[in-house]
C-alpha positions as a printed Julia matrix, in Angstrom:
128×3 Matrix{Float64}:
  -5.72  -20.26   -0.9
  -2.31  -18.62   -1.28
  -1.81  -15.93   -3.94
   1.08  -13.95   -5.36
   0.39  -10.53   -6.87
   3.15   -9.22   -9.15
   2.9    -5.62  -10.36
   5.34   -2.7   -10.4
   2.56   -0.27   -9.39
   1.68   -0.3    -5.68
  -1.92    0.84   -6.25
  -2.53   -2.15   -8.55
  -1.12   -4.55   -5.97
  -3.33   -3.02   -3.28
  -6.44   -3.28   -5.46
  -5.87   -6.98   -6.11
  -5.25   -7.51   -2.39
  -8.67   -5.99   -1.68
 -10.27   -8.24   -4.32
  -8.6   -11.3    -2.76
  -9.56  -10.38    0.8
 -11.44  -13.26    2.34
 -10.3   -15.65   -0.41
  -6.52  -15.83   -0.03
  -3.43  -14.97    1.91
  -1.44  -12.7    -0.4
   2.24  -12.08   -1.0
   3.5    -9.28   -3.25
   6.33   -8.75   -5.7
   7.24   -5.53   -7.51
   9.14   -7.2   -10.35
   9.5   -10.42  -12.26
  12.82  -11.05  -10.56
  11.23  -10.68   -7.1
   8.39  -12.98   -8.15
  10.81  -15.7    -9.23
  12.5   -15.61   -5.82
   9.15  -16.03   -4.05
   8.1   -18.84   -6.41
  11.41  -20.63   -5.92
  11.08  -20.37   -2.14
   7.51  -21.7    -2.23
   8.05  -24.54   -4.72
   8.42  -27.92   -3.14
   6.63  -26.85    0.03
   3.08  -27.48    1.12
   2.49  -23.74    0.74
   2.91  -23.23   -3.0
   0.81  -20.58   -4.74
  -2.69  -21.46   -5.88
  -2.92  -18.22   -7.86
  -0.43  -15.82   -9.39
  -1.66  -12.48  -10.77
   1.1   -11.26  -13.06
   1.34   -7.87  -14.74
   2.62   -8.09  -18.31
   4.41   -4.74  -18.59
   7.03   -4.26  -15.9
  10.53   -2.8   -16.02
  13.25   -5.4   -16.35
  11.76   -8.85  -16.75
   8.25   -8.55  -18.21
   5.33  -10.8   -17.32
   5.72  -13.07  -20.35
   9.33  -13.86  -19.51
   8.52  -14.22  -15.82
   5.72  -16.68  -16.56
   7.96  -18.7   -18.86
  10.52  -19.06  -16.08
   7.82  -19.9   -13.5
   6.46  -22.67  -15.76
  10.0   -24.02  -16.26
  10.55  -24.15  -12.49
   7.18  -25.84  -11.95
   7.89  -28.32  -14.73
  11.16  -29.32  -13.1
   9.16  -30.49  -10.09
   6.58  -32.29  -12.21
   2.94  -31.58  -11.63
   3.07  -28.47   -9.45
   1.25  -25.66  -11.25
  -0.26  -22.39  -10.07
  -3.23  -20.83  -11.83
  -1.92  -17.67  -13.5
  -3.92  -14.6   -14.48
  -2.03  -12.16  -16.69
  -3.04   -8.6   -15.82
  -2.4    -5.61  -18.06
  -3.59   -2.22  -19.19
  -3.19   -3.34  -22.79
  -6.17   -4.72  -24.66
  -4.0    -5.76  -27.6
  -5.2    -9.0   -29.21
  -1.54   -9.93  -29.74
  -0.83   -9.66  -26.0
  -3.89  -11.78  -25.2
  -2.97  -14.39  -27.78
   0.65  -14.6   -26.65
  -0.33  -14.89  -22.99
  -3.04  -17.49  -23.49
  -1.62  -19.62  -26.29
   2.13  -19.41  -25.85
   2.7   -18.05  -22.38
   1.07  -20.72  -20.28
  -1.31  -18.43  -18.44
  -4.78  -19.6   -17.48
  -6.66  -16.36  -18.01
  -6.24  -12.71  -18.91
  -7.5    -9.53  -17.22
  -7.4    -6.0   -18.55
  -7.2    -2.9   -16.4
  -9.13   -1.21  -15.01
  -9.99   -4.29  -13.01
 -13.57   -4.82  -11.95
 -14.25   -6.66   -8.7
 -17.05   -8.9    -9.97
 -15.13   -9.86  -13.12
 -12.19  -10.88  -10.97
 -14.38  -12.94   -8.62
 -16.01  -14.57  -11.66
 -12.56  -15.67  -12.86
 -11.71  -17.06   -9.45
 -14.92  -19.06   -9.57
 -14.32  -20.19  -13.17
 -10.96  -21.66  -12.1
 -12.29  -23.24   -8.9
 -10.46  -20.84   -6.62
 -13.44  -19.66   -4.56
């Protein structure tokens, strides 16, 4: 499996890398803009992302906007679609609703992240 972890906080990226150890090769982005470049480079190759973990609150382009653009790029190729987990410190029902119903994400994680909960989500989505 190939994963992309997008978070502006290095410690959060490192934690998700530890969680994904043994399950995926991982690339990192510190911003939505950086994530879009990596997605664009990977689209149309045999090495597209199986999983994208995307922080909602980042400076510049937030996770909602980033995901919208990712889904547009995937849609242009027809059929290519990564599983996306939105990751945030917010437990706001509005954020969850927006991400799940309007944002095109596949699941939602709140920080602090728990290893077993993360692995359970991977399993739920057939990623491990």
